N, C-alpha and C positions, 0 to 999 in steps of 0.2 A: 318663801318668807320675804326675800329681798325685795321682790315686786311689791308685796303687800305693804312694806315699810316705805318704799318709795312713793307709792300711791297715797298713803296717809300723809306723808310728808308735804306732797304737792296739795293735798287738801287744805292742810293747815296754813301752808303759806298763801295760798288763794284766798283762804279765810281772813286772814290777818290783813291782806292787803284790801279785801272787799270791805272789812269793817272800818278802816280808815276812810275810805272814799267810795262809800256805797253808792250814792246816786250816780257819780260819774263813772264809776266802773261797770256798772249794769250794762250799759250800751257797749262799752269797750270789750267786756267779756262776750256779749252777744256777737259783737262783729267778728271777734277772734274765732268764735264757734262756727259762724258762718263761713269764715275762710277755711276752717279746717274741713267743713263739710263739703266746700267746692273742691278742695284737694282730693277728698275721698271719690267725689263723683269723676274727677279727671282720671283716676286710676282705672275707673271703670269702663271697660271697652263695650262690653254688651252683657245683657242678662241681669239678674238682680244684683243689688248693692251688696258688696262683701266687706265686712269690718274686720279690721285686725285687732288683735289684743290691745295694742297701744290705743287705737281709736276708741274702742270701748271703754277703756279707762279714763281717757280724757272726756269723753261725753258723759260719763258717770259723775266724774269730779265737777265739771261745769253745772250739771243737774243740781248738785248740791248749793251752788252759788246764785243761781238764777231763781227768781220767784216764779211761781206756778204760771202766772200770767204770760211769761216769756217763753214757755216751753213748746209753744207752737212753731218756733224756729228750728227746733230739732228735726232731723231727718226720721228719727225714730220716735215712737210714741212712749209714754211713762210705762206702758205694760212690757214694752220691749226690754226697758232698762231694768225693770224688775225680774223679767225672765233671765236676763244676763246674770243678775245677782244670784238667781236660783241655781242656774248652771255652774257658776263658779262655786257655789256652796256644795253642791252635790260632787263636782269634781274633787273638792278638798276632802270631803269625807270618804268618797270612794278611795282616793289614794291612802288615806289613814287606814281604812279597813284592810286594803290589800297589804299595806306594811305590817299590820298588827295580827291579821288574820282572823276569821270568823270564830265566834264562840269564845270559850275560854282560853286564857294564855297557854302555850303549849308547855309540857313539862320539860324541866332541864335535861340536857342530854346524858348527863351522869345518872339521872334517875331513871331514864328510859333503859340505859345499859343494865342498869341494876335489876329492873324488872325483867328484862329479857334474860338475864343470867339466872335469876330464880326460876323463871319458867322452864328454861332449858335444862337446869340441872336437877329440877324436882318436878318431873312431869305429872305427877299425880296431884299436885297441889292446885286448887282452884283460886279464882281471883281474891276471894276473901281471905283464904289462907296466905296469899302472898301479901295482901294488906295487912294482915297481923303481924307477919314477919318484918315487914318494913317499919311499921309502928313500934316494934320493939327495938329497933335501932334508931329511933328518933325521925322517921320520915312519915309524914301523914300524906297519903294519896288515897283517892276515892276509889271503890272497886269498879266503878264505871271507867275511869282512865285506865285502870290496869287491864281491863277487858279489852278496851280499844287498842291499847298498845300491844298486847299479845296477838290479837287478830290482824292488825295491820303488818306484823311481821310473820304472819304464817303459823302463829301457834294457836290452835283452836282451843275449845273448851277442855277442861281436864278430863272428863271421861273418854275423850277421843284421843288424847296424848298418851302417855305410858312409854315404857321402854321401846327403842327402836330396835331393828334386827342387829344393827352393829353393837349397841348396847347390849343387848341379850346375848350375843356370841361372846363378847368380851368377858362378861360376868361368869359365863359357863363353859369357858373354852376348854378346861381341862378335861371336861366329860362329853366333848361333842366330836361327832365324825360327820363328814359331808360327803356325799357320794354324787356322781353325775356320768354321763356318757358324753363323748365326743368322737366325731367320725374323722376318718383319714381316707383319702383317695389314693391308690397305687398308680404306677405308671401305666397299668393296663386299665385303668378307670374302674377298677374293682373298689368297692367302699366297704371298709370294716369299722365296726363299732368297738370303742375302748372303754371298758368300765375301771374307774379309780375311785379310790377314797382318799381323803385328806384329814389329817388330824388338826384341828383348829388351833390347839394350844402350841404344839411344835411346828406345824406346817410340814410334817413329814408325809410324803405322798405314798401311795401303794398301788400298784397296777393289779387290778383283780382279773382281768382277762380281755382277751381280743378275740373278736368272732365276727364272722360275715352275717350271721343270723342270731340276733339276741332274742332267744327264746325263753320262755318261763324256765325250763330245766336249766339253761345255761346260768341265769341270774341267781336262782336258787342254789345251785352248787358252789358258786363263787362266793355267796354269801356265807355258806358253812365253811368253805375254806378261810374266811376272813376271821369268822367266830373262833375257829379252832386255832388259828394262829394267835388271836389276841389272848385266849386263855392259856396257851403255851408260854407267852411271855409275861403273863400276870398283869395284863392291861386290862382295865374296866373302863366302859364308857357309859354314859347316861342317855345320850340322845343321838339319833343319825337323823341328819337333814338331807332330803332329797327333793326333787321337783316332782311334778305330777305327770311325768312321762309314762305312757302305757306299757313301756318295756319293764317297768318295776311293778311285779304282779303281787298278788296278796300272799303267795308262798314266800316271796323275798321278804316281805315285812314280818311274816311269822317267824322266821329264823332269828331275827333280832329281837322280837318280843320275847322269844322264848328264853333269851338271855338277859331280860329285863332292861332291854334297851328300846327306849321310845321312839318310834319314828315320826319324824316332824315333816309334814308336807308343806312346801312353801306356796304362798298364794299364786293364783294364776296370773302369768305374765309379769312376774316379779323377779327378774333375775338378781337383784341386789339382795335378795333374801338368802340366796346361797352364793355370796360374793366371793368366798375364799376358793370354792370349787371353779367358779367361772374365772376368777384371776388366774388360776394355775393353768387352765385350759389355754389362756391367751398367752402366758409365759412359755409353755411347751411348744406352741405353735410358732411365736416370733423368734425364740432361740434355738429350735431344732428342727421342727417337721417342715416349716416353710422353706428351709435351706437343703432338705433331703429328699431325694427321688426313691420312694418306697417300691420295692420290688414285689413284696408279698408279705403273708402273714408273719411268717418266720423273721423276716427282715424287720418288719415293724415291732416285733416282740423284742428283738435285739436292740434296736435304736432306742425304744422306750426304757429298756432295761439300763442301758448305759446312762441315758440322760437323767432317769431317776436316781441313780447311785450318785451322779455328779450333784444333782439337786439337793438331795439329802444329806450328802457327806462333805460337800465343799462349797457350794454356792452360797454367798452370803445373803441374808434376807433382812429387808429394812425393816419389816414388822417385829423382827427379833433383835433389833440394835445391831445389825450387821452381823449376826451369829449365824450358824448353820443349823438346820432342823435337828439332826442327830447329835450335836455336840454344842449346847448353848453357852458352854464356858470356853469356847474356843478361841473367841476374840480377845486379843491382849494388846496393850499399848507399849509393852517392853520392846525394846530393840534387841532382837535376838542375833546371834553371830552364827554364820554359816553362809554356803552358797545357794543361791536362789535356783531351783531346777524347774523347768517347765514340762508337763505333761499334756499330751494331747488327748482329747476325748472325742470320739465319733470322727477318726480321721484328720482332726485338726479342726473340726468346726468349733470346737470349744477348748480353751486352754485353762489348765489349772496350774498354779504356782505353789511350790512348797520350799521351805528352807531345810538344807540338809547340812550335816556336819562336813566341814571342809577336810 
């Protein structure tokens, strides 16, 4: 913008001078132009002549002052001057389009955030439904803009969206069990399979069995034992989540189906669908098994039994607001009075702290 103003001011100044002494200044301007062209040629060592932006501006300004009959003194032709003007015009509009962006002006950030919020919180809504909701609060946006915004941020069409596994588990947590296997290698390089189940709502974990050979008879029997324990405690569940491991047989599923517990199989290669069970496996490994040398099956059962008692009865859980699974009301901000005592679990691998009366 500053260069354009300087250029126009130079042209006006030269025009005023030219109008007062038209006949005398034509030759002077032509001489000045020729001297400038000589300087341009002096800068040139070899190859074609290269004009700087200042040179082009001066030649273009003088071309407006000299009559066409004197244009033969220019090193460039009128076509070249016109091409320079076209190039400058293209450069200007390209810069303007780059700053403005192609197409329609973008939506304000607050409207984009509102569209994404509606799309995430209402996964069954389509673009027209979101458009109507926005219109109800005084915001008018086209359905095309809403669709483009959703797709640009990874939210596809409404039929493909729906509740995620995390949302499904949170909404149905009180009636869901999750089960899975994990393996443990002993000091003698024997591998044992551990079957466990976790209550999604309370995060309480139950070890169902440890075996070296997880046969159909084994998984069916531990399933019966679990169902019997739940009936004795008066606990009822609606769903059981498991992966598609071949160790879970049809007879295993039938035990739960007979108790009106639907077995939900997770998609193939989708560990996040059984995230609570997978997370507990990581916890028991990082806090216990990775630091313990297992001698055999009985030793493994003893270690897992002590750790599960610690996990269910003492260890705070972030998903429960730092409460423990078996006592959700245990967390308190009141300052109690008494002496703090430490108890060792698993030979001092884990420490528990309690306050006792002095």
